[in-house]
N, CA, C and O atoms as a printed pandas DataFrame, in Angstrom:
     atom_number atom_name residue_name chain_id  residue_number  x_coord  y_coord  z_coord
0              1         N          MET        A               1  -41.585   69.369   52.320
1              2        CA          MET        A               1  -40.312   69.025   51.713
2              3         C          MET        A               1  -40.529   67.845   50.764
3              4         O          MET        A               1  -41.248   66.900   51.091
4              5         N          ASN        A               2  -39.913   67.907   49.608
5              6        CA          ASN        A               2  -40.062   66.874   48.594
6              7         C          ASN        A               2  -38.983   65.812   48.800
7              8         O          ASN        A               2  -37.791   66.119   48.753
8              9         N          ASN        A               3  -39.397   64.560   49.029
9             10        CA          ASN        A               3  -38.444   63.488   49.304
10            11         C          ASN        A               3  -37.856   62.873   48.032
11            12         O          ASN        A               3  -36.897   62.105   48.111
12            13         N          LYS        A               4  -38.421   63.200   46.849
13            14        CA          LYS        A               4  -37.907   62.641   45.604
14            15         C          LYS        A               4  -36.618   63.343   45.216
15            16         O          LYS        A               4  -36.505   64.566   45.304
16            17         N          ARG        A               5  -35.657   62.555   44.788
17            18        CA          ARG        A               5  -34.392   63.123   44.333
18            19         C          ARG        A               5  -34.482   63.360   42.839
19            20         O          ARG        A               5  -35.046   62.547   42.107
20            21         N          ASN        A               6  -33.936   64.454   42.395
21            22        CA          ASN        A               6  -33.895   64.763   40.974
22            23         C          ASN        A               6  -32.708   64.021   40.375
23            24         O          ASN        A               6  -31.554   64.385   40.598
24            25         N          ARG        A               7  -33.015   62.965   39.604
25            26        CA          ARG        A               7  -31.953   62.175   39.015
26            27         C          ARG        A               7  -31.585   62.657   37.614
27            28         O          ARG        A               7  -30.693   62.084   36.988
28            29         N          GLY        A               8  -32.239   63.678   37.116
29            30        CA          GLY        A               8  -31.926   64.206   35.794
30            31         C          GLY        A               8  -32.536   63.364   34.691
31            32         O          GLY        A               8  -33.310   62.443   34.948
32            33         N          GLY        A               9  -32.183   63.688   33.485
33            34        CA          GLY        A               9  -32.716   62.970   32.339
34            35         C          GLY        A               9  -34.083   63.482   31.955
35            36         O          GLY        A               9  -34.603   64.418   32.562
36            37         N          ARG        A              10  -34.661   62.863   30.944
37            38        CA          ARG        A              10  -35.973   63.315   30.515
38            39         C          ARG        A              10  -37.068   62.613   31.296
39            40         O          ARG        A              10  -36.852   61.553   31.883
40            41         N          ASN        A              11  -38.235   63.216   31.294
41            42        CA          ASN        A              11  -39.366   62.661   32.015
42            43         C          ASN        A              11  -39.833   61.376   31.336
43            44         O          ASN        A              11  -39.808   61.286   30.108
44            45         N          PRO        A              12  -40.259   60.377   32.118
45            46        CA          PRO        A              12  -40.737   59.141   31.511
46            47         C          PRO        A              12  -42.046   59.375   30.752
47            48         O          PRO        A              12  -42.831   60.250   31.115
48            49         N          LYS        A              13  -42.274   58.589   29.697
49            50        CA          LYS        A              13  -43.489   58.699   28.904
50            51         C          LYS        A              13  -44.669   58.167   29.700
51            52         O          LYS        A              13  -44.518   57.275   30.535
52            53         N          LEU        A              14  -45.855   58.726   29.431
53            54        CA          LEU        A              14  -47.055   58.262   30.114
54            55         C          LEU        A              14  -47.462   56.873   29.637
55            56         O          LEU        A              14  -47.920   56.050   30.430
56            57         N          ASP        A              15  -47.295   56.609   28.334
57            58        CA          ASP        A              15  -47.651   55.315   27.768
58            59         C          ASP        A              15  -46.483   54.809   26.920
59            60         O          ASP        A              15  -46.511   54.937   25.696
60            61         N          PRO        A              16  -45.465   54.239   27.552
61            62        CA          PRO        A              16  -44.295   53.808   26.774
62            63         C          PRO        A              16  -44.623   52.607   25.886
63            64         O          PRO        A              16  -45.449   51.766   26.239
64            65         N          ALA        A              17  -43.970   52.544   24.741
65            66        CA          ALA        A              17  -44.157   51.433   23.808
66            67         C          ALA        A              17  -43.248   50.289   24.254
67            68         O          ALA        A              17  -42.059   50.265   23.935
68            69         N          ILE        A              18  -43.826   49.339   24.997
69            70        CA          ILE        A              18  -43.017   48.244   25.538
70            71         C          ILE        A              18  -43.309   46.918   24.852
71            72         O          ILE        A              18  -42.561   45.956   25.028
72            73         N          ASN        A              19  -44.398   46.849   24.063
73            74        CA          ASN        A              19  -44.754   45.607   23.368
74            75         C          ASN        A              19  -44.044   45.566   22.027
75            76         O          ASN        A              19  -44.110   46.519   21.250
76            77         N          ARG        A              20  -43.369   44.466   21.761
77            78        CA          ARG        A              20  -42.610   44.328   20.532
78            79         C          ARG        A              20  -43.050   43.087   19.777
79            80         O          ARG        A              20  -43.431   42.077   20.367
80            81         N          TYR        A              21  -42.988   43.190   18.449
81            82        CA          TYR        A              21  -43.340   42.075   17.579
82            83         C          TYR        A              21  -42.223   41.887   16.575
83            84         O          TYR        A              21  -41.503   42.828   16.239
84            85         N          SER        A              22  -42.087   40.653   16.097
85            86        CA          SER        A              22  -41.048   40.340   15.133
86            87         C          SER        A              22  -41.676   39.650   13.936
87            88         O          SER        A              22  -42.537   38.783   14.088
88            89         N          ILE        A              23  -41.240   40.040   12.742
89            90        CA          ILE        A              23  -41.716   39.394   11.524
90            91         C          ILE        A              23  -40.513   39.020   10.675
91            92         O          ILE        A              23  -39.449   39.630   10.778
92            93         N          ASN        A              24  -40.691   38.033    9.853
93            94        CA          ASN        A              24  -39.627   37.598    8.960
94            95         C          ASN        A              24  -40.095   37.734    7.519
95            96         O          ASN        A              24  -41.221   37.362    7.187
96            97         N          PHE        A              25  -39.230   38.266    6.669
97            98        CA          PHE        A              25  -39.529   38.425    5.256
98            99         C          PHE        A              25  -38.635   37.524    4.435
99           100         O          PHE        A              25  -37.486   37.271    4.796
100          101         N          SER        A              26  -39.174   37.040    3.321
101          102        CA          SER        A              26  -38.323   36.352    2.356
102          103         C          SER        A              26  -37.547   37.431    1.595
103          104         O          SER        A              26  -37.785   38.622    1.792
104          105         N          SER        A              27  -36.643   37.025    0.749
105          106        CA          SER        A              27  -35.837   37.996   -0.003
106          107         C          SER        A              27  -36.716   38.877   -0.878
107          108         O          SER        A              27  -36.516   40.089   -0.951
108          109         N          GLU        A              28  -37.687   38.262   -1.540
109          110        CA          GLU        A              28  -38.588   39.025   -2.415
110          111         C          GLU        A              28  -39.456   39.981   -1.614
111          112         O          GLU        A              28  -39.635   41.132   -2.012
112          113         N          GLU        A              29  -40.001   39.518   -0.483
113          114        CA          GLU        A              29  -40.830   40.365    0.367
114          115         C          GLU        A              29  -40.021   41.514    0.948
115          116         O          GLU        A              29  -40.517   42.636    1.051
116          117         N          ASP        A              30  -38.789   41.242    1.325
117          118        CA          ASP        A              30  -37.928   42.291    1.867
118          119         C          ASP        A              30  -37.651   43.355    0.817
119          120         O          ASP        A              30  -37.640   44.547    1.124
120          121         N          MET        A              31  -37.427   42.930   -0.416
121          122        CA          MET        A              31  -37.187   43.881   -1.490
122          123         C          MET        A              31  -38.426   44.761   -1.711
123          124         O          MET        A              31  -38.313   45.974   -1.885
124          125         N          ARG        A              32  -39.610   44.130   -1.703
125          126        CA          ARG        A              32  -40.859   44.899   -1.860
126          127         C          ARG        A              32  -41.042   45.876   -0.704
127          128         O          ARG        A              32  -41.423   47.027   -0.913
128          129         N          PHE        A              33  -40.768   45.411    0.529
129          130        CA          PHE        A              33  -40.906   46.275    1.704
130          131         C          PHE        A              33  -39.965   47.474    1.620
131          132         O          PHE        A              33  -40.373   48.604    1.886
132          133         N          LEU        A              34  -38.720   47.232    1.255
133          134        CA          LEU        A              34  -37.751   48.327    1.187
134          135         C          LEU        A              34  -38.109   49.333    0.090
135          136         O          LEU        A              34  -37.889   50.533    0.255
136          137         N          LYS        A              35  -38.660   48.850   -1.026
137          138        CA          LYS        A              35  -39.109   49.768   -2.077
138          139         C          LYS        A              35  -40.243   50.644   -1.575
139          140         O          LYS        A              35  -40.252   51.853   -1.806
140          141         N          MET        A              36  -41.203   50.029   -0.884
141          142        CA          MET        A              36  -42.323   50.792   -0.337
142          143         C          MET        A              36  -41.833   51.794    0.701
143          144         O          MET        A              36  -42.297   52.934    0.739
144          145         N          PHE        A              37  -40.903   51.370    1.535
145          146        CA          PHE        A              37  -40.370   52.257    2.569
146          147         C          PHE        A              37  -39.631   53.431    1.943
147          148         O          PHE        A              37  -39.798   54.569    2.381
148          149         N          ASP        A              38  -38.814   53.168    0.920
149          150        CA          ASP        A              38  -38.083   54.251    0.256
150          151         C          ASP        A              38  -39.032   55.227   -0.414
151          152         O          ASP        A              38  -38.818   56.438   -0.358
152          153         N          ARG        A              39  -40.077   54.715   -1.046
153          154        CA          ARG        A              39  -41.033   55.589   -1.725
154          155         C          ARG        A              39  -41.827   56.433   -0.745
155          156         O          ARG        A              39  -42.291   57.516   -1.101
156          157         N          SER        A              40  -41.992   55.958    0.487
157          158        CA          SER        A              40  -42.796   56.691    1.461
158          159         C          SER        A              40  -42.109   57.956    1.940
159          160         O          SER        A              40  -42.779   58.924    2.300
160          161         N          GLY        A              41  -40.776   57.965    1.952
161          162        CA          GLY        A              41  -40.056   59.136    2.439
162          163         C          GLY        A              41  -40.001   59.236    3.947
163          164         O          GLY        A              41  -39.497   60.227    4.475
164          165         N          MET        A              42  -40.502   58.242    4.655
165          166        CA          MET        A              42  -40.456   58.260    6.115
166          167         C          MET        A              42  -39.035   57.948    6.566
167          168         O          MET        A              42  -38.271   57.305    5.845
168          169         N          THR        A              43  -38.690   58.406    7.757
169          170        CA          THR        A              43  -37.329   58.217    8.261
170          171         C          THR        A              43  -37.186   56.976    9.124
171          172         O          THR        A              43  -36.073   56.490    9.327
172          173         N          SER        A              44  -38.292   56.457    9.635
173          174        CA          SER        A              44  -38.248   55.327   10.558
174          175         C          SER        A              44  -39.044   54.158    9.991
175          176         O          SER        A              44  -40.195   54.321    9.587
176          177         N          LYS        A              45  -38.431   52.989    9.964
177          178        CA          LYS        A              45  -39.125   51.804    9.473
178          179         C          LYS        A              45  -40.267   51.423   10.411
179          180         O          LYS        A              45  -41.327   50.993    9.957
180          181         N          SER        A              46  -40.055   51.577   11.715
181          182        CA          SER        A              46  -41.109   51.207   12.655
182          183         C          SER        A              46  -42.326   52.119   12.491
183          184         O          SER        A              46  -43.459   51.644   12.571
184          185         N          ALA        A              47  -42.116   53.410   12.264
185          186        CA          ALA        A              47  -43.240   54.320   12.045
186          187         C          ALA        A              47  -43.962   53.975   10.747
187          188         O          ALA        A              47  -45.186   54.077   10.668
188          189         N          PHE        A              48  -43.206   53.567    9.734
189          190        CA          PHE        A              48  -43.807   53.162    8.462
190          191         C          PHE        A              48  -44.667   51.919    8.648
191          192         O          PHE        A              48  -45.783   51.855    8.132
192          193         N          ILE        A              49  -44.163   50.939    9.375
193          194        CA          ILE        A              49  -44.918   49.702    9.601
194          195         C          ILE        A              49  -46.188   50.007   10.394
195          196         O          ILE        A              49  -47.255   49.488   10.067
196          197         N          LYS        A              50  -46.088   50.841   11.431
197          198        CA          LYS        A              50  -47.268   51.206   12.219
198          199         C          LYS        A              50  -48.314   51.887   11.347
199          200         O          LYS        A              50  -49.503   51.589   11.455
200          201         N          ALA        A              51  -47.875   52.804   10.480
201          202        CA          ALA        A              51  -48.806   53.516    9.612
202          203         C          ALA        A              51  -49.509   52.555    8.666
203          204         O          ALA        A              51  -50.703   52.703    8.403
204          205         N          ARG        A              52  -48.784   51.576    8.154
205          206        CA          ARG        A              52  -49.384   50.603    7.233
206          207         C          ARG        A              52  -50.346   49.678    7.971
207          208         O          ARG        A              52  -51.412   49.363    7.442
208          209         N          ILE        A              53  -50.005   49.240    9.163
209          210        CA          ILE        A              53  -50.865   48.311    9.906
210          211         C          ILE        A              53  -52.168   48.991   10.321
211          212         O          ILE        A              53  -53.247   48.420   10.165
212          213         N          PHE        A              54  -52.066   50.199   10.846
213          214        CA          PHE        A              54  -53.246   50.881   11.358
214          215         C          PHE        A              54  -53.961   51.715   10.309
215          216         O          PHE        A              54  -54.891   52.451   10.638
216          217         N          GLY        A              55  -53.545   51.615    9.056
217          218        CA          GLY        A              55  -54.259   52.261    7.964
218          219         C          GLY        A              55  -54.084   53.765    7.894
219          220         O          GLY        A              55  -54.876   54.446    7.243
220          221         N          GLU        A              56  -53.076   54.291    8.544
221          222        CA          GLU        A              56  -52.833   55.729    8.466
222          223         C          GLU        A              56  -52.272   56.053    7.081
223          224         O          GLU        A              56  -51.479   55.285    6.537
224          225         N          PRO        A              57  -52.675   57.172    6.519
225          226        CA          PRO        A              57  -52.165   57.504    5.182
226          227         C          PRO        A              57  -50.683   57.860    5.231
227          228         O          PRO        A              57  -50.192   58.403    6.221
228          229         N          PHE        A              58  -49.990   57.548    4.158
229          230        CA          PHE        A              58  -48.602   57.945    4.049
230          231         C          PHE        A              58  -48.387   58.508    2.665
231          232         O          PHE        A              58  -49.086   58.136    1.723
232          233         N          HIS        A              59  -47.438   59.391    2.535
233          234        CA          HIS        A              59  -47.195   60.083    1.282
234          235         C          HIS        A              59  -46.029   59.428    0.561
235          236         O          HIS        A              59  -45.024   59.058    1.168
236          237         N          VAL        A              60  -46.186   59.299   -0.727
237          238        CA          VAL        A              60  -45.112   58.775   -1.556
238          239         C          VAL        A              60  -44.402   59.964   -2.184
239          240         O          VAL        A              60  -45.016   60.787   -2.863
240          241         N          VAL        A              61  -43.116   60.039   -1.949
241          242        CA          VAL        A              61  -42.312   61.128   -2.473
242          243         C          VAL        A              61  -41.572   60.615   -3.700
243          244         O          VAL        A              61  -40.807   59.654   -3.622
244          245         N          THR        A              62  -41.808   61.265   -4.828
245          246        CA          THR        A              62  -41.104   60.877   -6.048
246          247         C          THR        A              62  -40.189   62.007   -6.465
247          248         O          THR        A              62  -40.487   63.181   -6.244
248          249         N          PHE        A              63  -39.089   61.648   -7.060
249          250        CA          PHE        A              63  -38.100   62.633   -7.482
250          251         C          PHE        A              63  -37.826   62.408   -8.955
251          252         O          PHE        A              63  -37.270   61.378   -9.339
252          253         N          ASP        A              64  -38.214   63.367   -9.781
253          254        CA          ASP        A              64  -38.029   63.270  -11.218
254          255         C          ASP        A              64  -36.822   64.112  -11.605
255          256         O          ASP        A              64  -36.838   65.331  -11.437
256          257         N          LYS        A              65  -35.780   63.477  -12.118
257          258        CA          LYS        A              65  -34.539   64.189  -12.443
258          259         C          LYS        A              65  -34.744   65.204  -13.555
259          260         O          LYS        A              65  -34.103   66.256  -13.561
260          261         N          SER        A              66  -35.630   64.900  -14.496
261          262        CA          SER        A              66  -35.845   65.843  -15.594
262          263         C          SER        A              66  -36.467   67.137  -15.073
263          264         O          SER        A              66  -36.114   68.223  -15.534
264          265         N          GLN        A              67  -37.385   67.031  -14.118
265          266        CA          GLN        A              67  -37.970   68.241  -13.537
266          267         C          GLN        A              67  -36.931   69.000  -12.732
267          268         O          GLN        A              67  -36.933   70.231  -12.722
268          269         N          HIS        A              68  -36.051   68.287  -12.064
269          270        CA          HIS        A              68  -35.005   68.950  -11.282
270          271         C          HIS        A              68  -34.058   69.722  -12.202
271          272         O          HIS        A              68  -33.674   70.852  -11.898
272          273         N          GLU        A              69  -33.685   69.114  -13.321
273          274        CA          GLU        A              69  -32.819   69.799  -14.285
274          275         C          GLU        A              69  -33.514   71.038  -14.840
275          276         O          GLU        A              69  -32.894   72.094  -14.967
276          277         N          TYR        A              70  -34.796   70.915  -15.169
277          278        CA          TYR        A              70  -35.565   72.052  -15.670
278          279         C          TYR        A              70  -35.602   73.171  -14.627
279          280         O          TYR        A              70  -35.433   74.345  -14.957
280          281         N          TYR        A              71  -35.821   72.800  -13.388
281          282        CA          TYR        A              71  -35.886   73.783  -12.307
282          283         C          TYR        A              71  -34.546   74.501  -12.134
283          284         O          TYR        A              71  -34.520   75.719  -11.954
284          285         N          THR        A              72  -33.444   73.768  -12.184
285          286        CA          THR        A              72  -32.139   74.411  -12.013
286          287         C          THR        A              72  -31.827   75.326  -13.189
287          288         O          THR        A              72  -31.283   76.412  -12.993
288          289         N          LYS        A              73  -32.163   74.905  -14.416
289          290        CA          LYS        A              73  -31.928   75.775  -15.583
290          291         C          LYS        A              73  -32.791   77.019  -15.514
291          292         O          LYS        A              73  -32.333   78.112  -15.846
292          293         N          LEU        A              74  -34.020   76.868  -15.091
293          294        CA          LEU        A              74  -34.908   78.024  -14.948
294          295         C          LEU        A              74  -34.398   78.970  -13.868
295          296         O          LEU        A              74  -34.466   80.189  -14.026
296          297         N          SER        A              75  -33.889   78.417  -12.776
297          298        CA          SER        A              75  -33.329   79.248  -11.704
298          299         C          SER        A              75  -32.092   79.997  -12.187
299          300         O          SER        A              75  -31.913   81.172  -11.868
300          301         N          ASP        A              76  -31.231   79.315  -12.959
301          302        CA          ASP        A              76  -30.047   79.977  -13.511
302          303         C          ASP        A              76  -30.444   81.103  -14.455
303          304         O          ASP        A              76  -29.857   82.185  -14.422
304          305         N          PHE        A              77  -31.449   80.845  -15.302
305          306        CA          PHE        A              77  -31.920   81.880  -16.227
306          307         C          PHE        A              77  -32.462   83.075  -15.456
307          308         O          PHE        A              77  -32.189   84.222  -15.809
308          309         N          HIS        A              78  -33.222   82.811  -14.415
309          310        CA          HIS        A              78  -33.782   83.906  -13.610
310          311         C          HIS        A              78  -32.669   84.706  -12.941
311          312         O          HIS        A              78  -32.759   85.931  -12.852
312          313         N          ALA        A              79  -31.625   84.033  -12.470
313          314        CA          ALA        A              79  -30.489   84.736  -11.851
314          315         C          ALA        A              79  -29.788   85.613  -12.875
315          316         O          ALA        A              79  -29.405   86.739  -12.560
316          317         N          GLN        A              80  -29.611   85.118  -14.099
317          318        CA          GLN        A              80  -28.983   85.923  -15.154
318          319         C          GLN        A              80  -29.864   87.120  -15.492
319          320         O          GLN        A              80  -29.358   88.225  -15.688
320          321         N          PHE        A              81  -31.154   86.913  -15.560
321          322        CA          PHE        A              81  -32.085   88.001  -15.840
322          323         C          PHE        A              81  -31.994   89.083  -14.770
323          324         O          PHE        A              81  -32.014   90.269  -15.098
324          325         N          ARG        A              82  -31.896   88.701  -13.501
325          326        CA          ARG        A              82  -31.746   89.685  -12.424
326          327         C          ARG        A              82  -30.424   90.421  -12.543
327          328         O          ARG        A              82  -30.364   91.624  -12.285
328          329         N          MET        A              83  -29.347   89.714  -12.934
329          330        CA          MET        A              83  -28.062   90.371  -13.088
330          331         C          MET        A              83  -28.107   91.412  -14.193
331          332         O          MET        A              83  -27.536   92.492  -14.045
332          333         N          VAL        A              84  -28.771   91.109  -15.289
333          334        CA          VAL        A              84  -28.892   92.078  -16.398
334          335         C          VAL        A              84  -29.706   93.278  -15.942
335          336         O          VAL        A              84  -29.349   94.416  -16.249
336          337         N          SER        A              85  -30.790   93.047  -15.217
337          338        CA          SER        A              85  -31.616   94.171  -14.764
338          339         C          SER        A              85  -30.866   95.020  -13.741
339          340         O          SER        A              85  -31.047   96.237  -13.707
340          341         N          ASN        A              86  -30.028   94.405  -12.909
341          342        CA          ASN        A              86  -29.254   95.183  -11.946
342          343         C          ASN        A              86  -28.190   96.020  -12.651
343          344         O          ASN        A              86  -27.944   97.169  -12.286
344          345         N          ASN        A              87  -27.563   95.423  -13.670
345          346        CA          ASN        A              87  -26.564   96.177  -14.433
346          347         C          ASN        A              87  -27.197   97.314  -15.208
347          348         O          ASN        A              87  -26.582   98.370  -15.360
348          349         N          TYR        A              88  -28.402   97.125  -15.699
349          350        CA          TYR        A              88  -29.100   98.147  -16.472
350          351         C          TYR        A              88  -29.423   99.343  -15.597
351          352         O          TYR        A              88  -29.341  100.484  -16.051
352          353         N          ASN        A              89  -29.790   99.092  -14.342
353          354        CA          ASN        A              89  -30.135  100.178  -13.432
354          355         C          ASN        A              89  -28.870  100.867  -13.008
355          356         O          ASN        A              89  -28.918  101.823  -12.234
């Protein structure tokens, strides 16, 4: 017979992250950090900091509005082309 009671919830982690560190940025450093974080495309600041400290590679996601406009116009043209071919058939 198992004497442990099932209390529900998720299983505890084998190696929980319990060590915490605190850093302070000046206004200029904070601005630089936020720019780097935004360019990385990561969703978590803590994961971004860990990746930078331990040298893990991170990807910079750039968004060019001119390419987006070109892509949407090309998609619209392709949709019109399909409509003409469907009407022709």
